[in-house]
ZAROSE-926259 format. One record per atom (N, C-alpha, C): residue in three letters; residue number from 1; x, y, z. Coordinates in nm, 2 decimals. Atoms other than C-alpha are relative to their C-alpha. Example, Ala and Ser with C-alpha at 12.3 -4.5 7.8 and 13.67 -1.06 7.14 Angstrom:
<nodes>
- aa; i; X; Y; Z
- ALA; 1; 0.09; -0.12; 0.00
- ALA; 1; 1.23; -0.45; 0.78
- ALA; 1; 0.09; 0.12; 0.00
- SER; 2; -0.09; -0.11; 0.00
- SER; 2; 1.37; -0.11; 0.71
- SER; 2; -0.08; 0.11; 0.08
</nodes>
This chain:
<nodes>
- aa; i; X; Y; Z
- MET; 1; -0.14; -0.04; -0.20
- MET; 1; 10.47; 11.02; 7.13
- MET; 1; -0.01; -0.06; 0.12
- PRO; 2; -0.07; 0.00; -0.10
- PRO; 2; 10.63; 10.93; 7.44
- PRO; 2; -0.09; 0.16; 0.09
- THR; 3; 0.08; -0.08; -0.12
- THR; 3; 10.45; 11.05; 7.74
- THR; 3; 0.05; 0.00; 0.13
- LEU; 4; -0.02; -0.01; -0.18
- LEU; 4; 10.61; 11.17; 8.07
- LEU; 4; -0.10; 0.03; 0.08
- VAL; 5; 0.08; -0.10; -0.09
- VAL; 5; 10.42; 11.20; 8.32
- VAL; 5; 0.00; -0.04; 0.18
- VAL; 6; -0.12; -0.07; -0.13
- VAL; 6; 10.55; 11.35; 8.62
- VAL; 6; -0.12; 0.04; 0.12
- LYS; 7; 0.15; -0.02; -0.10
- LYS; 7; 10.33; 11.34; 8.97
- LYS; 7; 0.14; 0.06; 0.17
- VAL; 8; -0.05; -0.05; -0.11
- VAL; 8; 10.49; 11.56; 9.25
- VAL; 8; -0.10; -0.04; 0.14
- THR; 9; 0.10; 0.07; -0.15
- THR; 9; 10.34; 11.45; 9.64
- THR; 9; 0.07; 0.12; 0.06
- CYS; 10; -0.02; -0.03; -0.08
- CYS; 10; 10.51; 11.72; 9.81
- CYS; 10; 0.05; 0.20; 0.01
- GLY; 11; 0.00; -0.09; 0.01
- GLY; 11; 10.57; 12.11; 9.89
- GLY; 11; 0.14; 0.08; 0.05
- VAL; 12; -0.16; -0.03; -0.05
- VAL; 12; 10.83; 12.31; 9.98
- VAL; 12; -0.02; -0.03; 0.13
- GLU; 13; -0.06; 0.08; -0.12
- GLU; 13; 10.88; 12.11; 10.33
- GLU; 13; 0.05; -0.06; -0.11
- ARG; 14; -0.13; 0.02; 0.07
- ARG; 14; 11.07; 11.94; 10.08
- ARG; 14; 0.09; 0.04; -0.16
- VAL; 15; -0.01; -0.09; 0.09
- VAL; 15; 11.20; 12.16; 9.86
- VAL; 15; 0.08; -0.07; -0.14
- GLU; 16; -0.08; -0.01; 0.11
- GLU; 16; 11.49; 12.01; 9.62
- GLU; 16; -0.10; -0.13; -0.07
- THR; 17; 0.10; 0.11; 0.02
- THR; 17; 11.21; 11.70; 9.59
- THR; 17; -0.12; 0.09; -0.13
- LEU; 18; 0.11; -0.12; -0.02
- LEU; 18; 10.94; 12.01; 9.50
- LEU; 18; 0.09; 0.02; -0.15
- MET; 19; -0.11; -0.03; 0.13
- MET; 19; 11.23; 12.11; 9.20
- MET; 19; 0.02; -0.10; -0.05
- GLN; 20; -0.06; 0.14; 0.08
- GLN; 20; 11.35; 11.76; 9.08
- GLN; 20; -0.09; 0.01; -0.09
- ALA; 21; 0.09; 0.06; 0.08
- ALA; 21; 11.02; 11.67; 9.00
- ALA; 21; -0.07; 0.09; -0.12
- PHE; 22; 0.01; -0.07; 0.05
- PHE; 22; 10.92; 12.04; 8.84
- PHE; 22; 0.13; 0.03; -0.14
- THR; 23; -0.08; 0.08; 0.13
- THR; 23; 11.28; 12.01; 8.65
- THR; 23; -0.02; -0.10; -0.11
- VAL; 24; 0.02; 0.07; 0.08
- VAL; 24; 11.23; 11.69; 8.52
- VAL; 24; -0.14; 0.01; -0.13
- ALA; 25; 0.07; -0.04; 0.11
- ALA; 25; 10.92; 11.79; 8.37
- ALA; 25; 0.03; 0.08; -0.10
- ALA; 26; -0.07; -0.10; 0.15
- ALA; 26; 11.08; 12.09; 8.18
- ALA; 26; 0.06; -0.10; -0.11
- THR; 27; -0.16; 0.08; 0.10
- THR; 27; 11.37; 11.89; 8.05
- THR; 27; -0.14; -0.09; -0.06
- GLY; 28; 0.10; 0.11; 0.03
- GLY; 28; 11.06; 11.64; 7.95
- GLY; 28; -0.04; 0.10; -0.13
- VAL; 29; 0.04; -0.13; 0.08
- VAL; 29; 10.93; 11.98; 7.77
- VAL; 29; 0.07; 0.03; -0.11
- ALA; 30; -0.12; -0.12; 0.10
- ALA; 30; 11.24; 12.09; 7.61
- ALA; 30; 0.03; -0.11; -0.10
- SER; 31; -0.06; 0.10; 0.11
- SER; 31; 11.31; 11.71; 7.47
- SER; 31; -0.11; -0.02; -0.10
- GLY; 32; 0.11; 0.03; 0.07
- GLY; 32; 11.02; 11.70; 7.31
- GLY; 32; -0.10; -0.08; 0.00
- LEU; 33; 0.10; 0.08; -0.05
- LEU; 33; 10.81; 11.49; 7.51
- LEU; 33; -0.18; 0.03; -0.01
- GLU; 34; 0.08; -0.07; -0.05
- GLU; 34; 10.44; 11.50; 7.60
- GLU; 34; 0.03; -0.02; 0.14
- VAL; 35; -0.03; 0.01; -0.15
- VAL; 35; 10.45; 11.58; 7.94
- VAL; 35; -0.09; 0.05; 0.06
- SER; 36; 0.16; -0.03; -0.06
- SER; 36; 10.15; 11.58; 8.19
- SER; 36; 0.10; 0.01; 0.11
- LEU; 37; -0.04; -0.04; -0.15
- LEU; 37; 10.25; 11.73; 8.54
- LEU; 37; -0.07; 0.00; 0.13
- TRP; 38; 0.12; 0.02; -0.11
- TRP; 38; 10.04; 11.61; 8.83
- TRP; 38; 0.02; 0.10; 0.10
- LEU; 39; -0.04; -0.07; -0.08
- LEU; 39; 10.02; 11.83; 9.15
- LEU; 39; -0.07; -0.04; 0.14
- THR; 40; 0.14; 0.04; -0.15
- THR; 40; 9.89; 11.70; 9.53
- THR; 40; 0.09; 0.04; 0.11
- GLY; 41; -0.02; -0.04; -0.12
- GLY; 41; 9.94; 11.75; 9.83
- GLY; 41; 0.02; 0.23; 0.00
- ASP; 42; 0.04; -0.13; 0.03
- ASP; 42; 10.06; 12.10; 9.85
- ASP; 42; 0.13; 0.04; -0.10
- ALA; 43; -0.07; -0.05; 0.12
- ALA; 43; 10.22; 12.14; 9.53
- ALA; 43; -0.08; 0.05; -0.06
- THR; 44; 0.06; -0.08; 0.03
- THR; 44; 9.89; 12.24; 9.44
- THR; 44; -0.05; 0.13; -0.01
- LEU; 45; 0.01; -0.09; -0.05
- LEU; 45; 9.96; 12.55; 9.56
- LEU; 45; 0.11; 0.09; -0.08
- HIS; 46; -0.13; -0.11; 0.16
- HIS; 46; 10.21; 12.62; 9.24
- HIS; 46; -0.03; -0.01; -0.09
- ALA; 47; 0.13; -0.04; 0.18
- ALA; 47; 9.90; 12.61; 9.04
- ALA; 47; -0.05; 0.10; -0.04
- LEU; 48; 0.01; -0.08; -0.08
- LEU; 48; 9.80; 12.89; 9.23
- LEU; 48; 0.07; 0.14; -0.09
- PRO; 49; -0.02; -0.12; -0.02
- PRO; 49; 9.85; 13.29; 9.09
- PRO; 49; 0.09; 0.04; 0.18
- GLY; 50; 0.01; 0.02; -0.15
- GLY; 50; 10.04; 13.47; 9.36
- GLY; 50; 0.11; -0.06; 0.11
- THR; 51; -0.10; 0.14; -0.14
- THR; 51; 10.21; 13.15; 9.56
- THR; 51; 0.14; 0.06; -0.03
- ASP; 52; -0.18; -0.05; -0.03
- ASP; 52; 10.62; 13.27; 9.63
- ASP; 52; 0.00; -0.09; -0.04
- ASP; 53; -0.10; 0.09; 0.06
- ASP; 53; 10.80; 13.13; 9.42
- ASP; 53; 0.13; -0.08; 0.03
- VAL; 54; -0.13; 0.09; -0.16
- VAL; 54; 11.07; 12.89; 9.57
- VAL; 54; 0.14; 0.00; -0.16
- VAL; 55; -0.12; 0.03; 0.01
- VAL; 55; 11.45; 12.92; 9.47
- VAL; 55; 0.09; -0.03; 0.07
- ILE; 56; -0.09; 0.06; -0.08
- ILE; 56; 11.72; 12.72; 9.54
- ILE; 56; 0.12; 0.02; -0.14
- PRO; 57; -0.16; 0.01; 0.07
- PRO; 57; 12.10; 12.71; 9.44
- PRO; 57; 0.00; -0.09; -0.15
- HIS; 58; -0.02; 0.08; 0.07
- HIS; 58; 12.18; 12.56; 9.11
- HIS; 58; -0.14; -0.01; -0.07
- SER; 59; 0.07; 0.06; -0.01
- SER; 59; 11.85; 12.56; 8.99
- SER; 59; -0.08; 0.12; -0.08
- PRO; 60; 0.08; -0.11; 0.03
- PRO; 60; 11.59; 12.76; 8.76
- PRO; 60; -0.13; 0.06; 0.12
- PRO; 61; 0.13; -0.07; -0.15
- PRO; 61; 11.30; 12.95; 9.00
- PRO; 61; -0.11; -0.07; -0.11
- LEU; 62; 0.05; 0.14; 0.01
- LEU; 62; 11.04; 12.67; 9.04
- LEU; 62; -0.11; 0.09; -0.13
- SER; 63; 0.13; -0.07; 0.20
- SER; 63; 10.79; 12.96; 8.79
- SER; 63; 0.03; -0.01; -0.09
- THR; 64; -0.02; 0.05; 0.11
- THR; 64; 10.99; 12.91; 8.51
- THR; 64; 0.04; -0.13; -0.05
- LEU; 65; 0.10; 0.12; 0.06
- LEU; 65; 10.96; 12.59; 8.50
- LEU; 65; -0.13; -0.09; 0.01
- ARG; 66; 0.18; -0.01; 0.04
- ARG; 66; 10.58; 12.57; 8.56
- ARG; 66; -0.02; 0.07; -0.12
- ASP; 67; 0.04; -0.11; 0.15
- ASP; 67; 10.53; 12.81; 8.31
- ASP; 67; 0.06; -0.07; -0.19
- ALA; 68; -0.03; 0.10; 0.14
- ALA; 68; 10.73; 12.58; 8.04
- ALA; 68; -0.08; -0.12; -0.06
- VAL; 69; 0.06; 0.11; 0.01
- VAL; 69; 10.57; 12.28; 8.09
- VAL; 69; -0.19; 0.10; -0.02
- LEU; 70; 0.15; -0.03; 0.02
- LEU; 70; 10.24; 12.52; 8.11
- LEU; 70; 0.00; 0.02; -0.15
- ALA; 71; 0.04; -0.03; 0.12
- ALA; 71; 10.31; 12.65; 7.77
- ALA; 71; 0.03; -0.16; -0.09
- ALA; 72; -0.03; 0.07; 0.16
- ALA; 72; 10.38; 12.31; 7.57
- ALA; 72; 0.01; -0.17; 0.07
- GLY; 73; 0.10; 0.14; -0.07
- GLY; 73; 10.23; 12.01; 7.85
- GLY; 73; -0.11; 0.04; 0.03
- THR; 74; 0.13; 0.07; -0.06
- THR; 74; 9.95; 11.95; 8.08
- THR; 74; 0.05; 0.03; 0.16
- VAL; 75; -0.06; 0.02; -0.13
- VAL; 75; 9.98; 12.08; 8.46
- VAL; 75; -0.17; -0.02; 0.05
- THR; 76; 0.08; 0.03; -0.07
- THR; 76; 9.70; 11.92; 8.67
- THR; 76; 0.00; -0.01; 0.16
- VAL; 77; -0.01; -0.08; -0.13
- VAL; 77; 9.62; 12.00; 9.01
- VAL; 77; -0.13; -0.15; 0.05
- CYS; 78; 0.07; 0.14; -0.07
- CYS; 78; 9.44; 11.64; 9.23
- CYS; 78; -0.11; 0.06; 0.05
- ALA; 79; 0.12; -0.07; -0.12
- ALA; 79; 9.07; 11.69; 9.30
- ALA; 79; 0.04; 0.02; 0.11
- GLN; 80; 0.02; -0.04; -0.16
- GLN; 80; 9.10; 11.60; 9.62
- GLN; 80; 0.05; 0.08; 0.08
- CYS; 81; -0.13; -0.04; -0.10
- CYS; 81; 9.39; 11.77; 9.71
- CYS; 81; -0.04; 0.13; -0.03
- ALA; 82; 0.09; -0.12; 0.05
- ALA; 82; 9.18; 12.08; 9.53
- ALA; 82; -0.09; 0.06; 0.16
- ALA; 83; 0.16; 0.01; -0.05
- ALA; 83; 8.84; 12.00; 9.71
- ALA; 83; 0.07; 0.04; 0.14
- ARG; 84; 0.00; -0.08; -0.11
- ARG; 84; 9.04; 12.04; 10.06
- ARG; 84; 0.08; 0.11; 0.01
- ARG; 85; -0.05; -0.12; -0.01
- ARG; 85; 9.23; 12.33; 10.01
- ARG; 85; -0.08; 0.17; -0.05
- GLU; 86; 0.13; -0.09; -0.01
- GLU; 86; 8.86; 12.52; 9.87
- GLU; 86; 0.13; 0.04; -0.16
- ILE; 87; -0.06; -0.04; 0.13
- ILE; 87; 9.09; 12.54; 9.51
- ILE; 87; -0.13; -0.03; -0.08
- ALA; 88; 0.09; 0.00; 0.17
- ALA; 88; 8.81; 12.56; 9.19
- ALA; 88; 0.11; 0.01; -0.10
- GLU; 89; -0.04; -0.02; 0.17
- GLU; 89; 8.94; 12.52; 8.81
- GLU; 89; 0.01; 0.20; 0.03
- PRO; 90; -0.10; -0.19; 0.00
- PRO; 90; 8.94; 12.97; 8.84
- PRO; 90; 0.11; 0.06; 0.06
- ASP; 91; -0.12; -0.04; -0.07
- ASP; 91; 9.17; 13.04; 9.08
- ASP; 91; 0.09; -0.07; -0.05
- LEU; 92; -0.15; 0.09; 0.09
- LEU; 92; 9.45; 12.79; 8.86
- LEU; 92; 0.07; 0.15; -0.07
- LEU; 93; -0.07; -0.02; 0.16
- LEU; 93; 9.68; 12.94; 8.61
- LEU; 93; -0.09; -0.03; -0.12
- PRO; 94; -0.01; 0.05; 0.14
- PRO; 94; 9.62; 12.95; 8.27
- PRO; 94; 0.00; -0.09; -0.04
- GLY; 95; -0.07; 0.10; 0.06
- GLY; 95; 9.62; 12.64; 8.12
- GLY; 95; 0.01; -0.11; 0.10
- ALA; 96; 0.01; 0.05; -0.07
- ALA; 96; 9.61; 12.43; 8.43
- ALA; 96; -0.12; -0.05; 0.06
- ARG; 97; 0.11; 0.09; -0.01
- ARG; 97; 9.35; 12.18; 8.52
- ARG; 97; -0.06; -0.08; 0.14
- ILE; 98; 0.07; 0.14; -0.12
- ILE; 98; 9.14; 11.99; 8.81
- ILE; 98; -0.01; -0.11; -0.08
- ALA; 99; -0.04; 0.17; -0.01
- ALA; 99; 9.16; 11.57; 8.79
- ALA; 99; 0.02; 0.00; 0.10
- GLY; 100; -0.07; 0.10; -0.11
- GLY; 100; 9.12; 11.30; 8.98
- GLY; 100; 0.06; -0.13; -0.05
- ALA; 101; -0.11; 0.09; 0.01
- ALA; 101; 9.28; 10.99; 9.06
- ALA; 101; -0.02; -0.11; -0.16
- ALA; 102; 0.00; 0.03; 0.08
- ALA; 102; 9.11; 10.83; 8.76
- ALA; 102; 0.05; 0.02; -0.12
- ALA; 103; -0.12; -0.06; 0.12
- ALA; 103; 9.29; 11.04; 8.47
- ALA; 103; 0.11; 0.00; 0.00
- PHE; 104; -0.11; 0.02; -0.09
- PHE; 104; 9.59; 11.03; 8.67
- PHE; 104; 0.03; -0.16; 0.00
- VAL; 105; 0.05; 0.20; 0.02
- VAL; 105; 9.51; 10.61; 8.64
- VAL; 105; 0.05; -0.02; -0.18
- ALA; 106; -0.03; 0.04; 0.12
- ALA; 106; 9.50; 10.61; 8.29
- ALA; 106; 0.10; 0.04; -0.08
- GLU; 107; -0.18; -0.06; 0.08
- GLU; 107; 9.80; 10.87; 8.18
- GLU; 107; 0.07; -0.06; 0.03
- ALA; 108; -0.11; 0.11; 0.00
- ALA; 108; 9.99; 10.66; 8.38
- ALA; 108; 0.04; -0.10; -0.07
- THR; 109; 0.00; 0.11; 0.05
- THR; 109; 9.92; 10.37; 8.25
- THR; 109; -0.03; -0.01; -0.13
- ALA; 110; -0.02; 0.02; 0.09
- ALA; 110; 9.89; 10.44; 7.88
- ALA; 110; 0.13; -0.03; -0.04
- ALA; 111; -0.16; 0.09; 0.10
- ALA; 111; 10.15; 10.26; 7.60
- ALA; 111; 0.10; 0.06; 0.00
- ASP; 112; -0.09; -0.11; 0.05
- ASP; 112; 10.32; 10.51; 7.52
- ASP; 112; 0.05; 0.07; 0.15
- ALA; 113; -0.02; -0.11; -0.09
- ALA; 113; 10.39; 10.67; 7.88
- ALA; 113; 0.06; -0.06; 0.09
- THR; 114; -0.07; 0.00; -0.04
- THR; 114; 10.66; 10.69; 8.15
- THR; 114; -0.08; 0.05; 0.12
- ALA; 115; 0.05; -0.06; -0.09
- ALA; 115; 10.51; 10.77; 8.51
- ALA; 115; 0.13; -0.01; 0.08
- LEU; 116; -0.09; 0.01; -0.11
- LEU; 116; 10.75; 10.92; 8.78
- LEU; 116; -0.08; 0.07; 0.13
- VAL; 117; 0.05; -0.01; -0.17
- VAL; 117; 10.64; 10.98; 9.19
- VAL; 117; 0.10; 0.09; 0.04
- TYR; 118; -0.12; -0.07; -0.14
- TYR; 118; 10.83; 11.23; 9.33
- TYR; 118; -0.05; 0.02; 0.15
</nodes>
């Protein structure tokens, strides 16, 4: 089955880019693809419970998009980004994980993978 790997490199400072990445990942899940959503930089905060939701016009809330990916795909927090923010795996929402660059490279270069970076 084809895999969609989506990496988001920003937080609310680039809210439309952040939301586009989550929208594409959730759309991939809805389309029946295997989806792996990677959170780097301040996007990592959206894998934590209690982080303020993001809502912009003409889009579902970020939490709705994220939960769709968590239900049927994979959400991964960058290991270095997590360490810089003192985030540990028990801090994450259920179903999210922490992994490093080697795991991202392996997923992004797999035979049936398409990788998008936002």
